[in-house]
C-alpha positions as CSV (number, residue, x, y, z in Angstrom):
1,X,-54.2,-55.6,-23.1
2,X,-53.4,-53.0,-25.6
3,X,-56.8,-50.8,-25.3
4,X,-56.8,-51.5,-21.5
5,X,-56.6,-47.6,-20.5
6,X,-59.3,-46.9,-22.9
7,X,-62.1,-48.9,-21.2
8,X,-64.0,-45.7,-20.0
9,X,-63.9,-43.9,-23.0
10,X,-67.9,-43.3,-22.5
11,X,-67.7,-41.5,-19.5
12,X,-68.2,-37.9,-20.3
13,X,-64.8,-36.7,-18.4
14,X,-61.4,-38.0,-18.2
15,X,-60.6,-39.9,-14.5
16,X,-60.5,-43.4,-13.9
17,X,-62.3,-45.7,-11.4
18,X,-61.3,-49.4,-10.2
19,X,-62.9,-52.8,-11.8
20,X,-63.8,-56.1,-10.6
21,X,-61.0,-57.1,-8.9
22,X,-60.5,-60.1,-11.7
23,X,-58.9,-57.5,-13.8
24,X,-56.5,-56.6,-11.1
25,X,-53.2,-58.5,-12.0
26,X,-53.7,-58.0,-15.0
27,X,-54.2,-54.3,-15.4
28,X,-51.2,-53.9,-12.7
29,X,-48.8,-55.7,-15.0
30,X,-49.9,-53.9,-18.1
31,X,-49.2,-50.5,-16.4
32,X,-46.0,-51.5,-15.1
33,X,-44.8,-52.2,-18.6
34,X,-46.3,-49.0,-20.3
35,X,-44.9,-45.9,-18.5
36,X,-47.1,-43.6,-21.0
37,X,-50.2,-45.6,-19.3
38,X,-49.3,-45.8,-15.7
39,X,-48.5,-42.0,-15.8
40,X,-52.3,-41.6,-17.7
41,X,-53.7,-43.9,-15.0
42,X,-51.6,-41.9,-11.9
43,X,-52.7,-38.6,-13.2
44,X,-56.3,-39.6,-13.5
45,X,-57.2,-42.2,-10.7
46,X,-59.5,-41.0,-7.7
47,X,-59.4,-42.6,-4.4
48,X,-59.6,-46.5,-5.5
49,X,-56.8,-45.8,-8.0
50,X,-54.7,-44.6,-5.1
51,X,-55.6,-47.4,-2.9
52,X,-54.0,-49.7,-5.8
53,X,-50.9,-47.9,-6.8
54,X,-49.9,-47.6,-2.5
55,X,-51.2,-51.2,-1.9
56,X,-48.7,-54.0,-0.2
57,X,-48.8,-57.8,0.2
58,X,-50.2,-58.1,-3.6
59,X,-48.7,-60.6,-6.4
60,X,-48.1,-64.2,-6.1
61,X,-46.4,-64.3,-3.3
62,X,-47.8,-61.5,-1.5
63,X,-44.8,-59.4,-1.6
64,X,-45.9,-56.5,-4.2
65,X,-45.6,-52.9,-2.4
66,X,-46.6,-49.5,-4.5
67,X,-46.9,-52.3,-7.7
68,X,-47.4,-49.1,-10.1
69,X,-44.5,-46.3,-8.3
70,X,-41.6,-47.8,-10.3
71,X,-39.6,-44.4,-11.0
72,X,-39.6,-41.0,-9.0
73,X,-41.8,-39.4,-12.1
74,X,-44.8,-42.2,-10.8
75,X,-44.1,-40.6,-7.3
76,X,-44.4,-37.2,-8.1
77,X,-47.1,-38.0,-10.9
78,X,-49.7,-39.9,-7.7
79,X,-48.7,-37.0,-5.1
80,X,-50.0,-34.1,-7.5
81,X,-52.9,-36.4,-7.9
82,X,-53.8,-36.9,-4.7
83,X,-52.8,-32.6,-3.4
84,X,-55.6,-31.8,-6.1
85,X,-58.2,-34.8,-4.3
86,X,-57.5,-33.8,-0.9
87,X,-57.8,-29.6,-1.7
88,X,-60.9,-30.1,-4.1
89,X,-62.9,-32.9,-2.2
90,X,-65.9,-32.6,0.1
91,X,-66.5,-35.6,0.7
92,X,-65.3,-37.1,4.6
93,X,-65.1,-40.8,2.8
94,X,-63.0,-40.1,0.3
95,X,-60.6,-38.3,2.3
96,X,-60.6,-40.9,5.0
97,X,-59.6,-43.4,2.3
98,X,-56.6,-41.8,1.0
99,X,-55.1,-41.3,4.0
100,X,-55.3,-44.8,5.0
101,X,-54.3,-45.7,2.0
102,X,-51.1,-43.1,2.8
103,X,-50.7,-44.5,6.1
104,X,-51.0,-48.7,5.0
105,X,-48.3,-47.8,3.0
106,X,-46.0,-45.7,6.2
107,X,-46.4,-48.9,7.9
108,X,-45.0,-51.1,5.3
109,X,-41.4,-48.9,4.7
110,X,-40.9,-47.4,8.4
111,X,-37.1,-47.6,9.3
112,X,-36.1,-51.1,11.0
113,X,-34.7,-49.0,14.0
114,X,-36.1,-47.0,16.4
115,X,-37.9,-44.8,16.2
116,X,-39.6,-46.3,13.3
117,X,-40.5,-43.7,11.0
118,X,-41.1,-43.2,7.2
119,X,-37.0,-41.9,6.5
120,X,-37.2,-38.5,5.4
121,X,-35.4,-39.8,1.9
122,X,-38.6,-41.7,0.9
123,X,-41.0,-40.3,-1.4
124,X,-43.5,-41.4,0.6
125,X,-42.5,-39.1,3.7
126,X,-42.9,-36.4,0.9
127,X,-46.2,-37.4,0.2
128,X,-47.7,-37.7,3.6
129,X,-46.1,-34.7,4.7
130,X,-47.8,-32.7,2.2
131,X,-50.9,-34.6,2.4
132,X,-51.2,-33.1,5.7
133,X,-50.3,-29.7,4.9
134,X,-53.2,-29.4,1.9
135,X,-55.5,-31.0,4.3
136,X,-54.6,-28.7,7.4
137,X,-54.6,-25.2,5.3
138,X,-58.0,-25.9,3.9
139,X,-59.4,-27.1,6.8
140,X,-57.8,-23.9,8.9
141,X,-58.6,-21.4,6.0
142,X,-62.1,-22.5,5.8
143,X,-62.6,-22.6,9.7
144,X,-64.0,-26.4,8.6
145,X,-65.5,-28.7,11.2
146,X,-64.1,-31.8,11.1
147,X,-65.5,-35.5,11.7
148,X,-63.4,-37.6,14.5
149,X,-62.9,-40.1,12.0
150,X,-61.3,-37.6,9.4
151,X,-58.9,-36.2,11.8
152,X,-58.5,-39.3,13.1
153,X,-56.6,-40.8,9.9
154,X,-54.7,-37.1,9.8
155,X,-53.5,-38.3,13.0
156,X,-52.2,-41.7,12.0
157,X,-50.5,-40.5,9.4
158,X,-49.0,-37.9,11.4
159,X,-47.7,-40.2,14.0
160,X,-45.2,-41.7,11.5
161,X,-43.5,-38.2,10.1
162,X,-40.6,-36.2,11.8
163,X,-40.5,-33.7,12.4
164,X,-44.0,-34.3,13.6
165,X,-46.8,-32.3,11.5
166,X,-48.8,-29.7,13.6
167,X,-52.5,-30.6,13.9
168,X,-55.0,-28.7,12.3
169,X,-57.0,-25.5,14.6
170,X,-59.9,-27.7,15.9
171,X,-61.5,-25.6,18.7
172,X,-64.1,-24.4,16.0
173,X,-64.9,-28.6,15.9
174,X,-64.9,-29.0,19.6
175,X,-67.2,-25.8,19.7
176,X,-69.6,-27.3,17.2
177,X,-69.4,-30.6,19.0
178,X,-70.2,-29.4,22.2
179,X,-72.9,-26.8,21.1
180,X,-74.8,-30.2,19.9
181,X,-74.9,-31.8,22.8
182,X,-75.9,-28.7,24.8
183,X,-79.1,-28.7,22.3
184,X,-79.8,-32.0,22.3
185,X,-79.8,-32.0,26.2
186,X,-82.9,-32.6,27.9
187,X,-85.4,-32.6,25.5
188,X,-87.1,-35.5,26.3
189,X,-87.3,-39.0,25.6
190,X,-87.9,-38.3,21.5
191,X,-84.6,-36.4,21.8
192,X,-82.4,-39.2,23.7
193,X,-81.1,-40.5,20.3
194,X,-80.0,-37.3,19.0
195,X,-78.6,-36.5,22.6
196,X,-76.7,-39.9,22.5
197,X,-75.4,-39.6,19.0
198,X,-74.1,-35.9,19.6
199,X,-72.1,-37.4,22.8
200,X,-70.9,-39.9,21.2
201,X,-69.3,-38.1,18.2
202,X,-67.9,-35.4,21.3
203,X,-66.7,-38.2,23.0
204,X,-64.5,-39.6,20.0
205,X,-63.3,-35.8,19.7
206,X,-62.1,-36.2,23.1
207,X,-60.2,-38.9,22.5
208,X,-58.1,-37.9,19.4
209,X,-57.5,-34.8,21.3
210,X,-56.3,-36.3,24.6
211,X,-53.9,-38.4,22.5
212,X,-52.6,-36.0,20.1
213,X,-52.8,-32.5,21.6
214,X,-54.3,-32.5,25.2
215,X,-53.1,-29.1,25.4
216,X,-56.2,-28.2,24.2
217,X,-58.2,-29.9,26.5
218,X,-56.4,-27.5,29.8
219,X,-57.6,-24.7,27.2
220,X,-61.3,-25.9,26.8
221,X,-61.2,-26.1,30.5
222,X,-62.0,-29.8,30.4
223,X,-63.5,-31.6,32.5
224,X,-64.5,-29.2,34.6
225,X,-67.1,-27.4,32.4
226,X,-68.9,-30.5,31.0
227,X,-69.2,-32.7,33.9
228,X,-72.5,-31.6,34.5
229,X,-73.7,-32.5,31.3
230,X,-72.6,-35.8,31.7
231,X,-73.9,-36.2,34.9
232,X,-77.5,-35.2,33.3
233,X,-77.2,-37.6,30.6
234,X,-76.6,-40.7,33.2
235,X,-79.5,-39.5,35.3
236,X,-81.6,-39.6,32.0
237,X,-80.7,-42.6,30.7
238,X,-81.0,-44.3,34.3
239,X,-84.4,-42.9,34.2
240,X,-85.0,-44.5,31.2
241,X,-83.9,-47.8,31.5
242,X,-86.0,-47.8,34.7
243,X,-89.6,-46.6,32.9
244,X,-91.6,-49.6,32.7
245,X,-92.7,-50.5,29.3
246,X,-96.6,-51.7,29.5
247,X,-97.5,-52.5,25.7
248,X,-99.6,-54.4,23.3
249,X,-97.0,-54.3,20.0
250,X,-94.0,-56.5,20.3
251,X,-92.2,-53.8,18.1
252,X,-92.5,-51.5,21.6
253,X,-90.6,-53.7,23.0
254,X,-87.9,-54.4,20.3
255,X,-87.5,-50.3,19.8
256,X,-86.6,-50.1,23.3
257,X,-84.1,-53.4,23.3
258,X,-82.4,-52.0,20.7
259,X,-82.1,-48.8,22.5
260,X,-80.3,-50.1,25.6
261,X,-78.3,-51.4,23.5
262,X,-77.4,-48.0,21.4
263,X,-76.9,-46.4,25.0
264,X,-74.2,-49.2,26.8
265,X,-71.5,-48.1,25.0
266,X,-71.9,-44.7,25.3
267,X,-72.5,-44.6,29.2
268,X,-69.1,-46.7,29.2
269,X,-67.4,-44.4,27.4
270,X,-68.2,-41.9,29.3
271,X,-66.6,-43.7,32.1
272,X,-63.7,-44.1,30.2
273,X,-63.4,-40.7,29.1
274,X,-64.3,-39.2,32.9
275,X,-62.6,-40.5,35.3
276,X,-64.6,-39.0,38.1
277,X,-67.4,-40.8,36.6
278,X,-66.5,-44.4,36.2
279,X,-68.3,-45.5,39.4
280,X,-71.6,-43.8,38.3
281,X,-71.6,-45.1,34.9
282,X,-71.2,-48.7,35.9
283,X,-74.3,-48.2,37.6
284,X,-76.0,-46.8,34.8
285,X,-74.9,-49.6,32.8
286,X,-75.8,-52.2,35.0
287,X,-79.5,-50.2,34.7
288,X,-79.2,-50.4,30.9
289,X,-78.2,-54.2,31.0
290,X,-81.1,-55.2,33.7
291,X,-83.3,-53.2,31.6
292,X,-82.2,-55.1,28.5
293,X,-82.9,-58.5,30.0
294,X,-86.1,-57.7,31.3
295,X,-87.5,-56.3,28.0
296,X,-86.4,-59.8,26.4
297,X,-88.1,-61.8,29.1
298,X,-91.5,-59.7,29.0
299,X,-91.4,-59.6,25.0
300,X,-91.1,-63.3,25.0
301,X,-93.7,-63.8,27.4
302,X,-96.1,-61.7,25.8
303,X,-95.1,-62.8,22.6
304,X,-94.4,-66.1,22.3
305,X,-92.6,-67.2,18.9
306,X,-95.3,-69.8,16.9
307,X,-93.8,-73.4,17.1
308,X,-92.1,-74.5,14.2
309,X,-90.0,-77.2,12.5
310,X,-89.9,-76.1,9.5
311,X,-87.3,-72.9,8.3
312,X,-89.6,-71.1,11.2
313,X,-92.8,-72.1,10.3
314,X,-95.3,-74.3,11.7
315,X,-95.7,-78.1,10.9
316,X,-99.0,-77.0,9.2
317,X,-97.4,-74.6,6.7
318,X,-94.7,-77.2,5.7
319,X,-94.8,-77.9,1.9
320,X,-96.8,-81.2,1.0
321,X,-93.6,-83.3,-0.5
322,X,-91.2,-82.2,1.2
323,X,-88.2,-83.0,3.5
324,X,-86.0,-82.0,6.5
325,X,-82.5,-81.2,5.2
326,X,-81.1,-82.0,8.3
327,X,-82.6,-85.6,8.5
328,X,-81.3,-86.5,5.1
329,X,-77.7,-85.7,5.9
330,X,-78.1,-87.1,9.5
331,X,-76.2,-90.3,8.9
332,X,-73.4,-88.7,7.1
């Protein structure tokens, strides 16, 4: 194990990813025993290394927590690495991974008393506060459009802290998401998928704002300015569901079935987020469900599956000398 921290020496830059899980406990034990190697790892690790350092439920008994954070220097070293990563990374998945790692560690270290927050004396409190501040300054300064998934991870961390950190300025994000909805709206069947995706992303944002900064909804005149567009979408989905398909290609039926499956949760979300459209959304969901069922029946009737008794193949295609596995084990 003496050379464990040099296993990446051929890489042209000095940082660490992670390796096969079978190495996990051996590496942890080595790094726990070697302060110098531990400091080097914490100063160079990427998101996977952050996950390891903040991990919990490890070890033989499942009680090991934050295994590489043994002293104050370790916490400070990891915090420096995290802040640099969050400041520089444009990869949403990396940012979300780091925020989830912090939030997961916070859940394990919350105060046992109410409210169940991470106490200010815990080094994790400072790490979380500074991480959110770094992201907030980065996003606000650059006028960044923030994905709903990333904003959700940010808020999940923030609710475990006191004082409650502010959320970033998301006006630009709101305007960008709503502009996408307006741009795709009413362009016809060819654009229904893009329209649905835009609405889904906007609704995800609405739900996050409603839970964490409902005042913004008032400033954006929600839902008054948005009801007509959602009504138009529901009308269009209903027409699409009721549009009869007559094709000689099985794939055409399959494609529309998949489309109905993808439309249903978005229609349901509209009814959930916009209470005044709940009844209308249920009617449209009924049309979508009926269309999906009818399409399956028609496809199966027009394009029946060939009879087969060997892995879906006809008996004529069954290899000579083969045997039925189910028959072989029937008496066991």
